[in-house]
C-alpha distance (Angstrom), angle and dihedral (degrees) to the residues before:
residue distance angle dihedral
M1 . . .
T2 3.79 . .
Q3 3.80 105.8 .
P4 3.84 119.2 -133.5
Q5 3.79 110.3 -98.0
A6 3.79 121.4 -123.9
S7 3.76 114.4 -102.4
S8 3.79 123.8 -134.6
D9 3.82 88.3 -139.5
Q10 3.80 117.2 66.5
R11 3.82 90.7 -145.6
Q12 3.77 126.4 9.3
A13 3.80 133.1 177.8
L14 3.79 110.1 -127.9
A15 3.81 90.1 -175.4
P16 3.81 135.6 -21.7
G17 3.78 108.5 -53.3
L18 3.81 94.5 7.3
V19 3.81 116.2 99.9
L20 3.80 126.4 -180.0
Q21 3.77 135.8 -171.1
R22 3.81 139.2 177.0
F23 3.81 97.1 17.9
E24 3.80 142.7 56.3
P25 3.81 118.4 -120.3
P26 2.88 147.5 -103.1
L27 3.78 109.4 63.0
R28 3.80 125.9 169.3
L29 3.79 127.4 -116.8
G30 3.78 85.5 -135.4
D31 3.83 88.4 66.7
F32 3.82 88.1 68.7
K33 3.79 133.7 60.8
L34 3.83 103.9 -171.9
I35 3.80 136.2 34.2
A36 3.81 120.7 -166.3
F37 3.80 122.8 -160.0
D38 3.76 133.6 -166.1
M39 3.81 109.6 -138.8
D40 3.82 115.1 -149.0
S41 3.82 111.8 71.0
T42 3.82 89.1 -5.2
L43 3.80 111.0 62.4
I44 3.81 90.6 10.9
N45 3.79 133.7 38.9
I46 3.81 100.7 -122.1
E47 3.79 144.2 53.2
C48 3.80 97.2 -119.7
I49 3.79 95.6 -154.4
D50 3.81 91.0 57.3
E51 3.80 91.3 52.1
I52 3.82 93.2 47.0
A53 3.81 88.7 51.5
D54 3.80 88.8 55.9
A55 3.80 87.2 70.3
V56 3.82 89.6 68.9
G57 3.78 97.9 35.0
K58 3.81 94.2 -103.7
K59 3.80 101.2 108.9
A60 3.81 95.7 113.8
E61 3.81 92.7 49.7
V62 3.81 93.9 47.2
A63 3.80 94.4 40.8
A64 3.80 91.5 54.5
I65 3.82 90.3 55.9
T66 3.81 91.1 45.1
E67 3.80 92.6 51.3
A68 3.80 93.8 48.1
T69 3.80 90.1 48.6
M70 3.80 94.2 49.3
R71 3.81 90.4 49.1
G72 3.80 88.5 53.2
E73 3.79 94.9 -115.4
I74 3.81 91.1 119.8
K75 3.80 103.4 52.8
D76 3.81 101.0 -170.6
F77 3.80 105.4 72.5
K78 3.81 93.3 -179.7
E79 3.78 93.2 55.6
S80 3.80 90.6 43.5
L81 3.80 91.6 52.9
R82 3.80 93.1 46.1
R83 3.82 89.7 52.3
R84 3.78 91.6 50.3
V85 3.80 95.9 43.5
A86 3.82 90.2 50.2
L87 3.79 87.6 61.0
L88 3.82 89.0 58.9
Q89 3.81 93.5 64.7
G90 3.79 109.7 132.9
V91 3.82 96.4 19.1
P92 3.83 109.1 139.6
V93 3.80 112.0 -112.3
S94 3.81 86.2 -130.5
A95 3.82 88.0 69.9
L96 3.82 89.1 71.2
Q97 3.79 91.4 60.9
Q98 3.79 89.8 48.0
V99 3.81 90.5 53.3
Y100 3.80 90.4 49.2
D101 3.80 94.1 47.5
Q102 3.80 100.0 39.3
R103 3.80 107.8 28.4
L104 3.79 112.4 19.1
R105 3.79 116.5 92.8
L106 3.78 130.9 164.9
N107 3.78 111.1 -108.2
P108 3.82 116.4 -109.6
G109 3.78 112.6 -80.7
A110 3.82 95.0 15.1
E111 3.79 95.0 114.8
Q112 3.81 92.7 43.6
L113 3.81 94.4 49.3
V114 3.80 95.0 45.9
A115 3.81 90.9 47.1
A116 3.82 91.8 49.8
C117 3.81 90.7 49.7
R118 3.77 92.6 49.4
D119 3.82 91.0 47.2
A120 3.81 88.6 53.3
G121 3.80 91.0 52.8
L122 3.80 99.7 -103.6
K123 3.78 121.8 143.4
V124 3.81 114.6 -131.2
L125 3.80 126.3 -136.1
L126 3.80 127.2 -168.8
V127 3.81 110.3 -161.1
S128 3.77 114.3 176.1
G129 3.77 143.4 174.9
G130 3.80 83.3 -152.5
F131 3.76 129.4 83.2
T132 3.79 136.9 -62.8
F133 3.82 92.8 -132.9
F134 3.81 88.4 68.7
A135 3.81 99.5 28.2
S136 3.81 93.0 57.2
R137 3.80 91.2 52.1
V138 3.81 94.0 46.4
K139 3.81 89.3 46.9
E140 3.79 91.7 54.3
R141 3.80 93.5 42.0
L142 3.81 94.1 53.7
G143 3.81 98.5 33.9
I144 3.81 92.5 -116.4
D145 3.80 116.7 177.7
F146 3.82 103.3 -146.8
A147 3.80 134.9 19.4
R148 3.79 137.2 -178.5
S149 3.81 124.5 -178.4
N150 3.79 144.2 135.9
L151 3.79 123.2 -73.0
L152 3.79 117.8 -140.2
D153 3.80 115.9 -138.5
E154 3.78 116.9 -126.5
A155 3.80 138.2 -178.8
E156 3.80 130.1 -175.8
G157 3.79 92.1 -5.5
L158 3.81 95.3 -52.5
L159 3.80 134.0 100.2
T160 3.80 111.6 -110.3
G161 3.81 96.2 -151.8
R162 3.80 92.8 -110.7
V163 3.80 138.1 98.0
V164 3.79 122.8 -126.7
Q165 3.80 122.3 -111.7
Q166 3.82 108.4 -118.9
S167 3.81 131.5 -169.2
W168 3.81 92.0 -90.7
G169 3.82 96.9 39.1
D170 3.77 140.5 -72.2
I171 3.81 105.5 -84.7
C172 3.78 130.3 37.0
D173 3.80 101.3 -141.0
G174 3.78 130.6 159.1
A175 3.79 93.4 -74.3
E176 3.80 91.4 50.4
K177 3.81 91.1 48.3
R178 3.79 88.9 54.3
R179 3.79 92.2 46.1
T180 3.81 91.6 48.4
L181 3.80 92.7 51.3
L182 3.80 90.4 51.4
E183 3.81 92.2 43.5
V184 3.81 93.3 53.0
A185 3.81 91.7 44.0
S186 3.80 88.9 53.1
L187 3.80 90.6 47.3
L188 3.81 88.9 53.9
G189 3.80 92.5 45.6
I190 3.79 94.0 -120.0
S191 3.80 135.0 124.3
P192 3.83 123.9 -111.5
A193 3.82 86.7 -112.4
E194 3.81 87.3 69.2
T195 3.80 92.7 59.6
I196 3.81 135.1 88.1
A197 3.82 121.1 -153.0
V198 3.82 122.4 -162.0
G199 3.79 124.4 -169.2
D200 3.79 147.6 132.5
G201 3.80 109.1 -148.0
A202 3.78 140.5 63.9
N203 3.81 92.0 -102.6
D204 3.84 88.2 63.3
L205 3.80 93.7 59.4
P206 3.84 97.2 84.9
M207 3.82 93.0 57.6
M208 3.80 91.7 39.6
A209 3.81 89.6 55.0
E210 3.83 90.4 56.8
A211 3.80 97.1 46.8
G212 3.79 125.6 94.3
L213 3.80 87.8 -128.1
S214 3.82 124.7 24.3
V215 3.80 120.4 -159.8
A216 3.81 127.9 -167.1
F217 3.80 114.4 -158.7
H218 3.83 115.5 -160.3
A219 3.77 82.8 -36.1
K220 3.78 140.0 173.4
P221 3.83 114.2 -85.2
K222 3.81 94.4 -105.1
V223 3.81 91.0 53.7
R224 3.81 94.2 45.5
A225 3.79 89.8 51.5
E226 3.80 93.7 54.9
A227 3.80 101.5 37.4
M228 3.79 121.8 98.1
V229 3.82 89.5 -140.2
A230 3.81 123.2 31.9
I231 3.81 116.6 -169.2
D232 3.79 102.4 -163.6
Q233 3.81 97.9 160.9
G234 3.78 131.7 34.4
G235 3.78 131.3 10.4
L236 3.78 137.3 -40.5
D237 3.79 90.1 -96.4
R238 3.80 88.5 72.4
L239 3.79 85.0 84.9
L240 3.81 85.2 75.2
E241 3.82 87.8 68.6
V242 3.82 86.8 64.9
V243 3.81 103.1 30.2
L244 3.77 105.3 41.7
P245 3.78 122.3 -149.1
N246 3.81 89.2 -138.4
D247 3.80 138.1 36.8
P248 3.85 108.6 -60.3
A249 3.80 89.1 -144.1
R250 3.81 88.1 65.3
A251 3.80 96.2 39.2
A252 3.75 115.8 99.9
């Protein structure tokens, strides 16, 4: 793989709403073998837990915790998620389908970017601090290869306010996102330098730090500051202005 070259400018605007640092564009999608996406507020337009909480009149309370966590003000993601999930106790499981049908939309450019990556031979990973109910549907909808997320516990058609222990652990936090990226890269026989990681919140930073290219999408300030690519305007497919689907020598 051709490694990104160091840039003389710490941060540079390639175009309005597209900021780069620590490398010179363009790169090629063919330089990479895996792209990992966060889900909530990255591939999709909502924070699912906030919308589920709306069913019991607790959206504002849950959303405030979510926002503080994504900004990095609450450091312990696991404890933050447990606090928020506890507030969902008694929510009908049917409310999840309502959120999916009525509120969840793919973010602009998500389908185009995933399709371009697949066409270029990349595998696609969804790794989310959100919930399997939504992640499995987004995975199927976009033709994603791998997914890891949190499973909500339920009993008698109601959420219990707990998450289910899975083979890898109970909560997919920042450390688990990082571990999953490295695990899938190892499974594919590739190096972390051949991966792209896309996210918006503080819990995405550990996997973004491991990736060959880190991308912040409409992200919190801390994430924008650390990412190699910050998409502040437009859709996810704006990454294709930086990482070309064809040979940059022939693009023009």
